C-alpha positions in Angstrom: 88.3 110.1 81.1 92.4 110.4 81.5 93.3 107.7 83.8 97.3 107.4 84.8 98.6 105.1 87.4 101.3 106.1 89.7 104.3 104.5 91.2 102.5 104.4 94.9 101.6 101.1 96.1 101.8 99.4 99.3 100.8 96.2 101.1 97.7 96.5 103.5 97.4 94.3 106.6 98.6 91.2 104.0 95.1 91.0 102.7 95.4 93.3 99.6 98.2 95.7 97.7 97.0 99.4 97.1 97.9 101.4 94.4 97.0 105.0 93.1 95.4 106.0 90.0 95.2 109.5 88.7 91.9 110.5 86.8 91.7 113.5 85.3 94.5 114.5 87.8 92.4 113.5 90.5 94.0 110.6 93.1 91.8 107.3 93.3 93.2 104.7 95.4 92.7 101.2 93.8 93.4 97.8 95.6 93.9 94.0 94.3 93.0 91.4 96.8 95.3 88.9 98.4 92.8 86.1 97.1 93.2 87.6 93.2 97.0 87.9 93.6 97.1 84.3 94.9 94.5 82.9 92.4 95.5 84.5 89.1 99.1 85.6 89.3 100.5 82.7 91.5 101.6 84.4 94.8 102.3 82.2 97.7 103.4 84.8 100.2 101.8 86.7 102.9 104.3 89.1 103.7 104.3 92.6 102.4 107.4 92.1 99.8 105.7 89.1 98.3 102.6 90.7 97.8 104.1 93.9 96.3 106.3 91.7 94.4 103.5 89.9 92.9 101.5 92.9 92.2 104.9 94.7 90.2 105.4 91.4 88.3 101.8 91.5 86.9 101.0 95.1 87.1 99.7 95.7 83.4 97.2 93.2 83.8 96.1 94.8 87.1 96.0 97.9 85.6 94.1 97.3 82.5 91.5 95.5 84.9 91.4 99.0 87.2 91.0 100.8 84.0 87.7 99.3 83.2 86.4 99.3 86.4 87.4 102.7 86.6 85.5 104.0 83.4 82.4 102.0 84.3 82.0 103.1 88.1 82.5 106.9 87.4 86.0 106.9 88.2 85.2 105.9 92.0 87.6 103.7 94.3 88.1 100.4 93.2 88.8 97.1 95.2 89.7 94.3 92.5 89.1 90.4 93.3 89.3 87.4 91.7 86.3 87.4 89.6 87.3 90.7 88.0 90.4 88.8 86.3 88.0 85.9 84.6 
């Protein structure tokens, strides 16, 4: 399974950051929750800019967690929560 992450990402309703993975050429949307961004990565804002900035600053760790889930769930959509970073 070949997994690559694109530069497509955006805040969703000030509660998540959605980001795109390409799995064997197919687009699969992933997301990381506001709680995870706050609890694990020190985010303290609720604006789209704050969420995306925290995501960008921690992107390698977030993508690593998403990759692990994608490999386990047969490349289905991923919604990362705080527990996924423990």
